N, C-alpha and C positions, 0 to 999 in steps of 0.2 A: 098750396098744400105741400107739406113736407113728405119726404120719402121715408118709408119704414120697411126694413128687411130683417128677417130672422132666419138664421141657419141653425138647425138643431140636429145633433148627432146622438145616436143611442147605440150602446153595445148591449146585446141581448144575453149572451151566455157566459160572459166573464167581466170582471171589473177591470178598469184601466190600470195599467202599471204606473208606478211613480214616474218612470221615464216618459210614458205616454202623456200623463197629466202635465209634466213640465213642457213637453213639446207643444201641447194644445194651448197652454198659457202664453208661450212664446209667439204664437201666431197673431195675437191681437190683444190690446189692452182691454177689449170688451169681452174677453172670455169669461164665461161662467162654467167652471168645470166641476163635475161631481164624480162619484165613484164609477158610474157607468154612462155618463153623458157629458155633452158640452153644448153650450148655446152661445151664439154670437148675435147680438142685436145692434142694428145700425139705423139711426135716424138720418144721418148724412154720410155719404161715402159708401163703401162696399167692402166685403171680405176680399182681401188681396191675395188669396191663395186659391188653389184649385180644390174645391170641395170634394171632388171625386177622389183625389189623392189622400185627403184627410180620412174620408170614408174607408178607403182601401187599407190604410195603415192602422186605424184604431177602432173602427166601428162596423156595425151591421146594417144600420139604416140612417138615412138623412132626410129631414124635412126642410124645405125652403118655402117661405111665404113672403110675399111682397105686397104692399098695399096697392100696387098698380095692377093687381089681378093675377100675378104668376103664383102658381102652386106647384110644387115639385116634390115627389116622394121617390127616393131611390133606395133600393134594397141591394145589399151585397149577398150574392148567392155563392155556394161552393162551386168549385170548378166542375165541368161536366164529368170528369173522371171520378171525382169524389162523390158527386151526386148520384152517378150510376151505381157505384159501389153501395151507397146507402140504400137506394131504391131496391137494388137486388137483394140486399140483406134483409130489408123490411119485408119484401115479398116472401122470402124463405123463412121469416120469423127468427132471424139470428142477429138482430141489431144489438151491438154491445150495450150493456147496461140496462137492457129492457127486462122487466119482470113480467113475463107472459104467464098468465094463469090458465091458458088454454091447454 
């Protein structure tokens, strides 16, 4: 039985820049890069880079699936300081860009 692995990355709130897309293509000849995503599929071999570094540099989430049973979903969250500012603003109803009808 042959090996099968997929690394899929997704940006949620912004498109990838031209520089990001060039970087993602440079990581592997198996890159399938779109405006907000990248996918690397391997039947033999492996992704030769640190997926967490790719996630941190360009994306908000990563899904890894391998036919030998491994499933991994990784989300990039804001720093604790940024998250606490957002949560505090949300609680007080002052989130930037929100249209509150209350």
